[in-house]
PDB file as gemmi writes it, atoms N, CA and C in Angstrom:
CRYST1    1.000    1.000    1.000  90.00  90.00  90.00 P 1                      
ATOM      1  N   MET A   1      84.893  91.076 100.703  1.00  0.00           N  
ATOM      2  CA  MET A   1      85.618  90.845  99.454  1.00  0.00           C  
ATOM      3  C   MET A   1      86.479  92.337  99.387  1.00  0.00           C  
ATOM      4  N   LEU A   2      86.117  93.578  99.863  1.00  0.00           N  
ATOM      5  CA  LEU A   2      86.927  94.354  99.668  1.00  0.00           C  
ATOM      6  C   LEU A   2      88.482  94.376 100.295  1.00  0.00           C  
ATOM      7  N   TYR A   3      88.539  93.495 101.711  1.00  0.00           N  
ATOM      8  CA  TYR A   3      89.864  93.205 101.795  1.00  0.00           C  
ATOM      9  C   TYR A   3      90.472  92.129 100.770  1.00  0.00           C  
ATOM     10  N   VAL A   4      89.983  91.362 100.002  1.00  0.00           N  
ATOM     11  CA  VAL A   4      90.533  90.764  98.885  1.00  0.00           C  
ATOM     12  C   VAL A   4      91.099  91.210  98.026  1.00  0.00           C  
ATOM     13  N   LEU A   5      90.080  92.151  97.205  1.00  0.00           N  
ATOM     14  CA  LEU A   5      90.757  93.059  96.434  1.00  0.00           C  
ATOM     15  C   LEU A   5      91.848  93.877  96.821  1.00  0.00           C  
ATOM     16  N   LEU A   6      91.552  94.554  98.085  1.00  0.00           N  
ATOM     17  CA  LEU A   6      92.659  95.235  98.485  1.00  0.00           C  
ATOM     18  C   LEU A   6      94.086  94.741  98.482  1.00  0.00           C  
ATOM     19  N   ALA A   7      94.152  93.163  98.927  1.00  0.00           N  
ATOM     20  CA  ALA A   7      95.431  92.488  99.199  1.00  0.00           C  
ATOM     21  C   ALA A   7      96.094  92.048  98.012  1.00  0.00           C  
ATOM     22  N   ALA A   8      94.920  91.871  97.019  1.00  0.00           N  
ATOM     23  CA  ALA A   8      95.181  91.375  95.771  1.00  0.00           C  
ATOM     24  C   ALA A   8      96.039  92.947  95.012  1.00  0.00           C  
ATOM     25  N   GLY A   9      95.480  94.139  95.020  1.00  0.00           N  
ATOM     26  CA  GLY A   9      96.297  95.007  94.521  1.00  0.00           C  
ATOM     27  C   GLY A   9      97.390  95.416  95.189  1.00  0.00           C  
ATOM     28  N   VAL A  10      97.343  95.341  96.315  1.00  0.00           N  
ATOM     29  CA  VAL A  10      98.978  95.417  96.946  1.00  0.00           C  
ATOM     30  C   VAL A  10      99.834  94.531  96.416  1.00  0.00           C  
ATOM     31  N   LEU A  11      99.481  93.291  96.581  1.00  0.00           N  
ATOM     32  CA  LEU A  11     100.572  92.151  96.536  1.00  0.00           C  
ATOM     33  C   LEU A  11     100.784  91.646  95.052  1.00  0.00           C  
ATOM     34  N   THR A  12     100.226  92.051  93.970  1.00  0.00           N  
ATOM     35  CA  THR A  12     100.048  91.951  92.437  1.00  0.00           C  
ATOM     36  C   THR A  12     101.458  92.907  92.269  1.00  0.00           C  
ATOM     37  N   PRO A  13     102.266  93.724  92.136  1.00  0.00           N  
ATOM     38  CA  PRO A  13     103.299  94.296  91.547  1.00  0.00           C  
ATOM     39  C   PRO A  13     104.331  93.664  92.273  1.00  0.00           C  
ATOM     40  N   GLY A  14     104.398  93.267  93.403  1.00  0.00           N  
ATOM     41  CA  GLY A  14     105.332  91.989  93.932  1.00  0.00           C  
ATOM     42  C   GLY A  14     105.574  91.222  93.398  1.00  0.00           C  
ATOM     43  N   ALA A  15     104.123  90.394  93.249  1.00  0.00           N  
ATOM     44  CA  ALA A  15     104.022  88.980  92.499  1.00  0.00           C  
ATOM     45  C   ALA A  15     104.638  89.122  91.346  1.00  0.00           C  
ATOM     46  N   ILE A  16     104.354  90.069  90.576  1.00  0.00           N  
ATOM     47  CA  ILE A  16     104.481  90.092  89.009  1.00  0.00           C  
ATOM     48  C   ILE A  16     106.143  90.451  88.990  1.00  0.00           C  
ATOM     49  N   THR A  17     106.609  91.321  89.916  1.00  0.00           N  
ATOM     50  CA  THR A  17     107.951  91.494  89.716  1.00  0.00           C  
ATOM     51  C   THR A  17     109.058  90.157  90.083  1.00  0.00           C  
ATOM     52  N   ALA A  18     108.358  89.772  91.111  1.00  0.00           N  
ATOM     53  CA  ALA A  18     109.056  88.337  91.532  1.00  0.00           C  
ATOM     54  C   ALA A  18     109.183  87.329  90.091  1.00  0.00           C  
ATOM     55  N   TRP A  19     107.839  87.611  89.435  1.00  0.00           N  
ATOM     56  CA  TRP A  19     107.909  86.464  88.805  1.00  0.00           C  
ATOM     57  C   TRP A  19     108.682  86.682  87.281  1.00  0.00           C  
ATOM     58  N   LEU A  20     108.922  88.226  87.151  1.00  0.00           N  
ATOM     59  CA  LEU A  20     109.896  88.336  85.972  1.00  0.00           C  
ATOM     60  C   LEU A  20     111.124  88.315  86.223  1.00  0.00           C  
ATOM     61  N   LEU A  21     111.491  88.290  87.516  1.00  0.00           N  
ATOM     62  CA  LEU A  21     112.904  88.420  87.809  1.00  0.00           C  
ATOM     63  C   LEU A  21     113.549  86.684  88.268  1.00  0.00           C  
ATOM     64  N   ARG A  22     112.683  86.027  87.947  1.00  0.00           N  
ATOM     65  CA  ARG A  22     112.957  84.554  88.829  1.00  0.00           C  
ATOM     66  C   ARG A  22     113.954  84.197  87.991  1.00  0.00           C  
ATOM     67  N   HIS A  23     113.938  84.428  86.728  1.00  0.00           N  
ATOM     68  CA  HIS A  23     115.534  83.834  86.098  1.00  0.00           C  
ATOM     69  C   HIS A  23     116.705  84.311  86.878  1.00  0.00           C  
ATOM     70  N   ARG A  24     117.004  85.585  87.602  1.00  0.00           N  
ATOM     71  CA  ARG A  24     118.203  85.690  88.156  1.00  0.00           C  
ATOM     72  C   ARG A  24     118.125  85.103  89.376  1.00  0.00           C  
ATOM     73  N   GLY A  25     117.473  84.356  89.670  1.00  0.00           N  
ATOM     74  CA  GLY A  25     117.707  83.610  91.412  1.00  0.00           C  
ATOM     75  C   GLY A  25     116.734  84.127  92.026  1.00  0.00           C  
ATOM     76  N   PRO A  26     116.283  83.235  92.869  1.00  0.00           N  
ATOM     77  CA  PRO A  26     115.398  83.467  93.747  1.00  0.00           C  
ATOM     78  C   PRO A  26     115.587  84.681  94.628  1.00  0.00           C  
ATOM     79  N   GLY A  27     116.653  84.817  95.397  1.00  0.00           N  
ATOM     80  CA  GLY A  27     117.165  86.159  96.496  1.00  0.00           C  
ATOM     81  C   GLY A  27     116.336  87.094  96.010  1.00  0.00           C  
ATOM     82  N   ILE A  28     117.427  87.343  94.318  1.00  0.00           N  
ATOM     83  CA  ILE A  28     117.002  88.849  93.510  1.00  0.00           C  
ATOM     84  C   ILE A  28     115.451  88.915  93.381  1.00  0.00           C  
ATOM     85  N   ALA A  29     114.768  87.667  93.149  1.00  0.00           N  
ATOM     86  CA  ALA A  29     113.341  88.130  92.659  1.00  0.00           C  
ATOM     87  C   ALA A  29     112.687  88.336  93.948  1.00  0.00           C  
ATOM     88  N   LEU A  30     112.758  87.645  94.934  1.00  0.00           N  
ATOM     89  CA  LEU A  30     112.483  87.898  96.317  1.00  0.00           C  
ATOM     90  C   LEU A  30     112.521  89.287  96.966  1.00  0.00           C  
ATOM     91  N   LEU A  31     113.763  89.911  97.033  1.00  0.00           N  
ATOM     92  CA  LEU A  31     114.111  90.862  97.320  1.00  0.00           C  
ATOM     93  C   LEU A  31     112.976  92.254  96.471  1.00  0.00           C  
ATOM     94  N   ALA A  32     113.503  92.010  94.946  1.00  0.00           N  
ATOM     95  CA  ALA A  32     112.215  92.959  94.068  1.00  0.00           C  
ATOM     96  C   ALA A  32     111.049  92.621  94.555  1.00  0.00           C  
ATOM     97  N   GLY A  33     110.453  91.540  94.831  1.00  0.00           N  
ATOM     98  CA  GLY A  33     108.934  91.705  95.001  1.00  0.00           C  
ATOM     99  C   GLY A  33     108.354  91.851  96.252  1.00  0.00           C  
ATOM    100  N   ALA A  34     109.297  92.147  97.368  1.00  0.00           N  
ATOM    101  CA  ALA A  34     109.284  92.850  98.532  1.00  0.00           C  
ATOM    102  C   ALA A  34     109.311  94.235  98.715  1.00  0.00           C  
ATOM    103  N   ALA A  35     110.264  94.961  97.569  1.00  0.00           N  
ATOM    104  CA  ALA A  35     110.269  96.113  97.699  1.00  0.00           C  
ATOM    105  C   ALA A  35     109.292  96.997  96.669  1.00  0.00           C  
ATOM    106  N   ALA A  36     108.668  96.021  95.653  1.00  0.00           N  
ATOM    107  CA  ALA A  36     107.654  96.619  94.950  1.00  0.00           C  
ATOM    108  C   ALA A  36     106.704  96.761  95.791  1.00  0.00           C  
ATOM    109  N   THR A  37     106.071  95.672  96.716  1.00  0.00           N  
ATOM    110  CA  THR A  37     104.973  95.509  97.436  1.00  0.00           C  
ATOM    111  C   THR A  37     104.881  96.701  99.023  1.00  0.00           C  
ATOM    112  N   MET A  38     106.238  96.725  99.203  1.00  0.00           N  
ATOM    113  CA  MET A  38     106.426  97.820 100.145  1.00  0.00           C  
ATOM    114  C   MET A  38     106.576  99.531 100.041  1.00  0.00           C  
ATOM    115  N   ALA A  39     106.553  99.296  98.319  1.00  0.00           N  
ATOM    116  CA  ALA A  39     106.573 100.881  97.978  1.00  0.00           C  
ATOM    117  C   ALA A  39     104.893 101.671  97.697  1.00  0.00           C  
ATOM    118  N   MET A  40     104.043 100.249  97.701  1.00  0.00           N  
ATOM    119  CA  MET A  40     102.793 100.778  97.601  1.00  0.00           C  
ATOM    120  C   MET A  40     102.154 102.123  98.430  1.00  0.00           C  
ATOM    121  N   PRO A  41     102.729 101.673  99.941  1.00  0.00           N  
ATOM    122  CA  PRO A  41     101.391 102.560 100.533  1.00  0.00           C  
ATOM    123  C   PRO A  41     102.483 104.027 100.540  1.00  0.00           C  
ATOM    124  N   PHE A  42     103.949 104.328 100.044  1.00  0.00           N  
ATOM    125  CA  PHE A  42     104.616 105.248  99.595  1.00  0.00           C  
ATOM    126  C   PHE A  42     103.879 106.080  98.841  1.00  0.00           C  
ATOM    127  N   LEU A  43     103.504 104.913  97.405  1.00  0.00           N  
ATOM    128  CA  LEU A  43     102.901 105.881  96.229  1.00  0.00           C  
ATOM    129  C   LEU A  43     101.502 106.387  96.397  1.00  0.00           C  
ATOM    130  N   LEU A  44     100.665 105.677  97.350  1.00  0.00           N  
ATOM    131  CA  LEU A  44      99.414 106.255  98.144  1.00  0.00           C  
ATOM    132  C   LEU A  44      99.557 107.569  98.655  1.00  0.00           C  
ATOM    133  N   ILE A  45     100.465 107.531  99.324  1.00  0.00           N  
ATOM    134  CA  ILE A  45     100.361 108.537 100.690  1.00  0.00           C  
ATOM    135  C   ILE A  45     101.161 110.068  99.321  1.00  0.00           C  
ATOM    136  N   SER A  46     101.946 109.342  98.550  1.00  0.00           N  
ATOM    137  CA  SER A  46     102.482 110.577  97.572  1.00  0.00           C  
ATOM    138  C   SER A  46     101.670 111.299  96.557  1.00  0.00           C  
ATOM    139  N   GLY A  47     100.436 110.070  96.223  1.00  0.00           N  
ATOM    140  CA  GLY A  47      99.962 110.478  95.282  1.00  0.00           C  
ATOM    141  C   GLY A  47      98.554 111.451  96.058  1.00  0.00           C  
ATOM    142  N   MET A  48      98.362 111.278  97.601  1.00  0.00           N  
ATOM    143  CA  MET A  48      97.333 112.021  97.861  1.00  0.00           C  
ATOM    144  C   MET A  48      97.905 113.383  98.776  1.00  0.00           C  
ATOM    145  N   ALA A  49      99.142 113.506  98.878  1.00  0.00           N  
ATOM    146  CA  ALA A  49     100.119 114.678  98.941  1.00  0.00           C  
ATOM    147  C   ALA A  49      99.825 115.665  97.502  1.00  0.00           C  
ATOM    148  N   ALA A  50     100.172 115.263  96.820  1.00  0.00           N  
ATOM    149  CA  ALA A  50     100.247 115.779  95.141  1.00  0.00           C  
ATOM    150  C   ALA A  50      98.575 115.906  94.546  1.00  0.00           C  
ATOM    151  N   PHE A  51      97.808 115.161  94.878  1.00  0.00           N  
ATOM    152  CA  PHE A  51      96.299 115.319  94.474  1.00  0.00           C  
ATOM    153  C   PHE A  51      95.555 115.412  95.449  1.00  0.00           C  
ATOM    154  N   PRO A  52      95.330 116.583  96.475  1.00  0.00           N  
ATOM    155  CA  PRO A  52      94.289 116.837  97.459  1.00  0.00           C  
ATOM    156  C   PRO A  52      92.876 116.198  97.180  1.00  0.00           C  
ATOM    157  N   PRO A  53      92.121 115.988  96.244  1.00  0.00           N  
ATOM    158  CA  PRO A  53      90.913 115.444  96.306  1.00  0.00           C  
ATOM    159  C   PRO A  53      90.926 114.372  96.997  1.00  0.00           C  
ATOM    160  N   LEU A  54      92.284 113.431  96.256  1.00  0.00           N  
ATOM    161  CA  LEU A  54      92.116 111.811  96.615  1.00  0.00           C  
ATOM    162  C   LEU A  54      92.263 111.966  97.951  1.00  0.00           C  
ATOM    163  N   GLY A  55      93.152 112.564  98.657  1.00  0.00           N  
ATOM    164  CA  GLY A  55      93.392 112.534 100.488  1.00  0.00           C  
ATOM    165  C   GLY A  55      92.142 112.870 100.691  1.00  0.00           C  
ATOM    166  N   ILE A  56      91.501 113.708 100.556  1.00  0.00           N  
ATOM    167  CA  ILE A  56      90.178 113.686 100.919  1.00  0.00           C  
ATOM    168  C   ILE A  56      89.111 112.838 100.608  1.00  0.00           C  
ATOM    169  N   ALA A  57      88.973 112.312  99.545  1.00  0.00           N  
ATOM    170  CA  ALA A  57      88.101 110.999  99.682  1.00  0.00           C  
ATOM    171  C   ALA A  57      88.482 110.185 100.375  1.00  0.00           C  
ATOM    172  N   ALA A  58      90.042 109.897 100.032  1.00  0.00           N  
ATOM    173  CA  ALA A  58      90.257 108.433 101.282  1.00  0.00           C  
ATOM    174  C   ALA A  58      90.248 108.658 102.308  1.00  0.00           C  
ATOM    175  N   GLY A  59      90.608 110.051 102.873  1.00  0.00           N  
ATOM    176  CA  GLY A  59      90.117 110.229 104.430  1.00  0.00           C  
ATOM    177  C   GLY A  59      88.253 110.028 104.848  1.00  0.00           C  
ATOM    178  N   ALA A  60      87.560 110.637 104.194  1.00  0.00           N  
ATOM    179  CA  ALA A  60      86.258 110.597 104.273  1.00  0.00           C  
ATOM    180  C   ALA A  60      85.825 108.892 104.260  1.00  0.00           C  
ATOM    181  N   ALA A  61      86.369 108.198 103.024  1.00  0.00           N  
ATOM    182  CA  ALA A  61      85.711 106.873 103.051  1.00  0.00           C  
ATOM    183  C   ALA A  61      86.461 106.041 104.179  1.00  0.00           C  
ATOM    184  N   ALA A  62      87.804 106.552 104.879  1.00  0.00           N  
ATOM    185  CA  ALA A  62      88.053 105.715 106.014  1.00  0.00           C  
ATOM    186  C   ALA A  62      87.307 106.383 107.426  1.00  0.00           C  
ATOM    187  N   SER A  63      86.909 107.596 107.435  1.00  0.00           N  
ATOM    188  CA  SER A  63      86.073 107.706 108.499  1.00  0.00           C  
ATOM    189  C   SER A  63      84.678 107.173 108.516  1.00  0.00           C  
ATOM    190  N   VAL A  64      84.177 107.017 107.543  1.00  0.00           N  
ATOM    191  CA  VAL A  64      82.766 106.132 107.269  1.00  0.00           C  
ATOM    192  C   VAL A  64      83.066 104.748 107.943  1.00  0.00           C  
ATOM    193  N   ALA A  65      84.466 104.024 107.435  1.00  0.00           N  
ATOM    194  CA  ALA A  65      84.476 102.960 107.865  1.00  0.00           C  
ATOM    195  C   ALA A  65      84.864 102.614 109.126  1.00  0.00           C  
ATOM    196  N   ALA A  66      85.574 103.657 109.668  1.00  0.00           N  
ATOM    197  CA  ALA A  66      85.927 103.838 111.059  1.00  0.00           C  
ATOM    198  C   ALA A  66      84.285 103.824 111.906  1.00  0.00           C  
ATOM    199  N   LEU A  67      83.728 104.520 111.730  1.00  0.00           N  
ATOM    200  CA  LEU A  67      82.207 105.045 112.466  1.00  0.00           C  
ATOM    201  C   LEU A  67      81.684 103.643 112.445  1.00  0.00           C  
ATOM    202  N   SER A  68      81.448 103.151 111.198  1.00  0.00           N  
ATOM    203  CA  SER A  68      80.768 101.602 111.155  1.00  0.00           C  
ATOM    204  C   SER A  68      81.502 100.571 111.883  1.00  0.00           C  
ATOM    205  N   ASP A  69      82.682 100.514 111.955  1.00  0.00           N  
ATOM    206  CA  ASP A  69      83.302  99.418 112.666  1.00  0.00           C  
ATOM    207  C   ASP A  69      83.299 100.090 114.378  1.00  0.00           C  
ATOM    208  N   TYR A  70      83.209 101.419 114.530  1.00  0.00           N  
ATOM    209  CA  TYR A  70      82.765 101.064 116.061  1.00  0.00           C  
ATOM    210  C   TYR A  70      81.775 101.317 116.306  1.00  0.00           C  
ATOM    211  N   ASP A  71      80.938 101.339 115.865  1.00  0.00           N  
ATOM    212  CA  ASP A  71      79.252 101.105 116.093  1.00  0.00           C  
ATOM    213  C   ASP A  71      79.326  99.312 115.873  1.00  0.00           C  
ATOM    214  N   SER A  72      79.840  98.437 115.691  1.00  0.00           N  
ATOM    215  CA  SER A  72      79.519  97.059 115.650  1.00  0.00           C  
ATOM    216  C   SER A  72      80.565  96.858 116.421  1.00  0.00           C  
ATOM    217  N   GLY A  73      81.310  97.234 117.179  1.00  0.00           N  
ATOM    218  CA  GLY A  73      81.907  96.996 118.424  1.00  0.00           C  
ATOM    219  C   GLY A  73      83.518  96.695 118.123  1.00  0.00           C  
ATOM    220  N   LYS A  74      84.124  96.892 116.463  1.00  0.00           N  
ATOM    221  CA  LYS A  74      85.428  96.325 116.724  1.00  0.00           C  
ATOM    222  C   LYS A  74      86.115  97.905 116.661  1.00  0.00           C  
ATOM    223  N   VAL A  75      86.976  97.630 117.667  1.00  0.00           N  
ATOM    224  CA  VAL A  75      87.470  98.915 118.021  1.00  0.00           C  
ATOM    225  C   VAL A  75      88.748  98.758 117.590  1.00  0.00           C  
ATOM    226  N   TRP A  76      89.555  97.598 117.584  1.00  0.00           N  
ATOM    227  CA  TRP A  76      91.122  97.730 116.602  1.00  0.00           C  
ATOM    228  C   TRP A  76      90.857  98.009 115.370  1.00  0.00           C  
ATOM    229  N   ARG A  77      89.990  97.654 114.855  1.00  0.00           N  
ATOM    230  CA  ARG A  77      90.025  97.869 113.311  1.00  0.00           C  
ATOM    231  C   ARG A  77      89.138  99.134 113.307  1.00  0.00           C  
ATOM    232  N   ALA A  78      88.644  99.913 113.947  1.00  0.00           N  
ATOM    233  CA  ALA A  78      88.208 101.002 113.864  1.00  0.00           C  
ATOM    234  C   ALA A  78      89.259 102.250 113.863  1.00  0.00           C  
ATOM    235  N   THR A  79      89.877 101.537 115.158  1.00  0.00           N  
ATOM    236  CA  THR A  79      91.106 102.560 115.244  1.00  0.00           C  
ATOM    237  C   THR A  79      92.249 102.758 113.896  1.00  0.00           C  
ATOM    238  N   ALA A  80      92.567 101.587 113.417  1.00  0.00           N  
ATOM    239  CA  ALA A  80      92.952 101.507 112.414  1.00  0.00           C  
ATOM    240  C   ALA A  80      92.658 102.581 111.190  1.00  0.00           C  
ATOM    241  N   TRP A  81      91.286 102.661 111.121  1.00  0.00           N  
ATOM    242  CA  TRP A  81      90.452 103.498 109.919  1.00  0.00           C  
ATOM    243  C   TRP A  81      90.616 104.686 110.253  1.00  0.00           C  
ATOM    244  N   ALA A  82      90.721 104.988 111.557  1.00  0.00           N  
ATOM    245  CA  ALA A  82      90.465 106.696 112.289  1.00  0.00           C  
ATOM    246  C   ALA A  82      91.864 106.689 112.116  1.00  0.00           C  
ATOM    247  N   ALA A  83      93.102 105.972 112.178  1.00  0.00           N  
ATOM    248  CA  ALA A  83      94.861 106.528 111.732  1.00  0.00           C  
ATOM    249  C   ALA A  83      94.708 106.932 110.322  1.00  0.00           C  
ATOM    250  N   LEU A  84      94.052 106.017 109.200  1.00  0.00           N  
ATOM    251  CA  LEU A  84      94.295 106.153 108.051  1.00  0.00           C  
ATOM    252  C   LEU A  84      93.666 107.678 107.960  1.00  0.00           C  
ATOM    253  N   ALA A  85      92.154 107.629 107.979  1.00  0.00           N  
ATOM    254  CA  ALA A  85      91.863 109.021 107.816  1.00  0.00           C  
ATOM    255  C   ALA A  85      92.682 109.943 108.194  1.00  0.00           C  
ATOM    256  N   ALA A  86      93.282 110.172 109.485  1.00  0.00           N  
ATOM    257  CA  ALA A  86      94.023 110.928 109.895  1.00  0.00           C  
ATOM    258  C   ALA A  86      95.297 111.635 108.943  1.00  0.00           C  
ATOM    259  N   VAL A  87      95.896 110.464 108.485  1.00  0.00           N  
ATOM    260  CA  VAL A  87      96.703 110.616 107.378  1.00  0.00           C  
ATOM    261  C   VAL A  87      96.546 110.924 106.433  1.00  0.00           C  
ATOM    262  N   ALA A  88      95.439 110.505 105.448  1.00  0.00           N  
ATOM    263  CA  ALA A  88      94.747 111.105 104.283  1.00  0.00           C  
ATOM    264  C   ALA A  88      94.577 112.436 104.524  1.00  0.00           C  
ATOM    265  N   PHE A  89      93.855 112.805 105.514  1.00  0.00           N  
ATOM    266  CA  PHE A  89      93.469 114.208 105.482  1.00  0.00           C  
ATOM    267  C   PHE A  89      94.785 115.172 105.909  1.00  0.00           C  
ATOM    268  N   ALA A  90      95.734 114.944 106.692  1.00  0.00           N  
ATOM    269  CA  ALA A  90      97.123 115.407 106.761  1.00  0.00           C  
ATOM    270  C   ALA A  90      97.536 115.758 105.710  1.00  0.00           C  
ATOM    271  N   CYS A  91      97.513 114.364 104.595  1.00  0.00           N  
ATOM    272  CA  CYS A  91      98.116 114.346 103.426  1.00  0.00           C  
ATOM    273  C   CYS A  91      97.482 115.643 102.488  1.00  0.00           C  
ATOM    274  N   ALA A  92      96.525 115.685 102.714  1.00  0.00           N  
ATOM    275  CA  ALA A  92      95.539 116.697 101.795  1.00  0.00           C  
ATOM    276  C   ALA A  92      95.782 117.994 102.549  1.00  0.00           C  
ATOM    277  N   GLY A  93      95.608 117.937 103.624  1.00  0.00           N  
ATOM    278  CA  GLY A  93      95.739 119.764 104.360  1.00  0.00           C  
ATOM    279  C   GLY A  93      97.412 120.341 103.971  1.00  0.00           C  
ATOM    280  N   TRP A  94      98.353 118.975 103.974  1.00  0.00           N  
ATOM    281  CA  TRP A  94      99.597 119.851 103.875  1.00  0.00           C  
ATOM    282  C   TRP A  94      99.796 120.206 102.236  1.00  0.00           C  
ATOM    283  N   SER A  95      99.405 119.470 101.433  1.00  0.00           N  
ATOM    284  CA  SER A  95      99.549 120.015  99.535  1.00  0.00           C  
ATOM    285  C   SER A  95      98.483 121.170  99.448  1.00  0.00           C  
ATOM    286  N   LEU A  96      97.199 121.659 100.603  1.00  0.00           N  
ATOM    287  CA  LEU A  96      96.786 122.798  99.988  1.00  0.00           C  
ATOM    288  C   LEU A  96      97.516 124.114 100.821  1.00  0.00           C  
TER     289      LEU A  96                                                      
END                                                                             
């Protein structure tokens, strides 16, 4: 359920942008929607660098998720969570 909510949160700005710009042509609408969707990770990383408690909270949550996935044997997913935790803690430490 969490993955569905995360995907909806990331894809919604792009879908709304594409819908609002559909009268300008499908090419412009798709490019704007893709740009809005790809901007979400940049905004999250910028937010963690600007507000360190957000980076610490995201890093702690990703660490717990990584440990849980390592325990259940999902190594690739756990490695992705561990990388996210490293990025979050790095952003938080960089701004402190």
